[in-house]
C-alpha positions in Angstrom: -49.7 -38.7 -37.7 -52.6 -40.6 -39.3 -52.3 -44.3 -39.3 -53.8 -46.8 -41.8 -54.1 -50.6 -41.9 -51.5 -52.3 -44.1 -52.6 -55.0 -46.5 -50.8 -57.4 -48.8 -51.7 -57.4 -52.4 -53.7 -60.6 -52.0 -55.5 -59.2 -48.9 -56.3 -56.0 -50.8 -57.7 -58.0 -53.8 -59.9 -60.0 -51.4 -61.5 -56.9 -50.0 -62.4 -55.3 -53.3 -66.2 -55.0 -53.6 -66.7 -56.4 -50.1 -68.8 -54.7 -47.3 -67.3 -54.0 -43.9 -70.7 -53.1 -42.5 -74.2 -52.8 -43.9 -74.1 -50.6 -47.0 -70.4 -49.7 -46.4 -67.8 -50.9 -48.8 -64.0 -51.1 -48.3 -62.0 -48.6 -50.3 -58.6 -50.2 -50.7 -56.0 -47.5 -51.6 -52.3 -47.2 -52.1 -49.9 -44.8 -50.5 -46.7 -43.1 -51.9 -44.8 -46.3 -51.3 -47.4 -48.4 -53.1 -48.5 -50.0 -49.9 -52.1 -51.2 -50.1 -54.2 -50.0 -47.1 -57.7 -49.4 -45.7 -58.6 -46.9 -43.1 -58.6 -47.5 -39.3 -62.3 -46.6 -39.4 -63.0 -49.4 -41.9 -61.1 -51.9 -39.7 -62.7 -50.7 -36.4 -66.3 -50.8 -37.9 -66.0 -54.1 -39.7 -68.9 -56.3 -38.7 -68.4 -58.9 -41.4 -67.6 -62.1 -39.6 -65.6 -63.5 -42.5 -63.3 -60.5 -42.5 -62.3 -60.2 -38.8 -58.7 -61.1 -39.8 -58.2 -57.4 -40.8 -58.2 -56.5 -37.1 -54.8 -58.4 -36.8 -53.2 -56.5 -39.7 -50.4 -54.0 -38.8 -50.9 -50.2 -38.7 -48.5 -47.9 -40.6 -48.1 -44.2 -41.0 -50.2 -42.8 -43.9 -48.0 -41.2 -46.6 -50.3 -39.8 -49.3 -49.4 -39.7 -52.9 -48.9 -36.2 -54.2 -51.8 -34.7 -56.2 -50.6 -33.9 -59.8 -51.2 -30.4 -60.9 -52.6 -29.7 -64.3 -50.0 -28.4 -66.6 -51.9 -25.1 -67.1 -51.9 -24.3 -63.4 -49.2 -23.2 -61.2 -49.2 -23.8 -57.4 -50.3 -21.0 -55.2 -47.5 -19.5 -53.1 -48.3 -18.9 -49.5 
């Protein structure tokens, strides 16, 4: 199972538009339970000294939101 780094709403807002490394920006997302998160890759590669606190944030199992199907398409049966 893929894990991600759980953030509070305030932590997520503080990372918007911030770089975790040179030319690499955080992409804060939400899972199916509306938890804010960043990837483990972003956390592990964060070289920004002001943001090292993210390395103490808990990991959770990633539960993606379903992708909505356009109304004019039906799912492919396997």
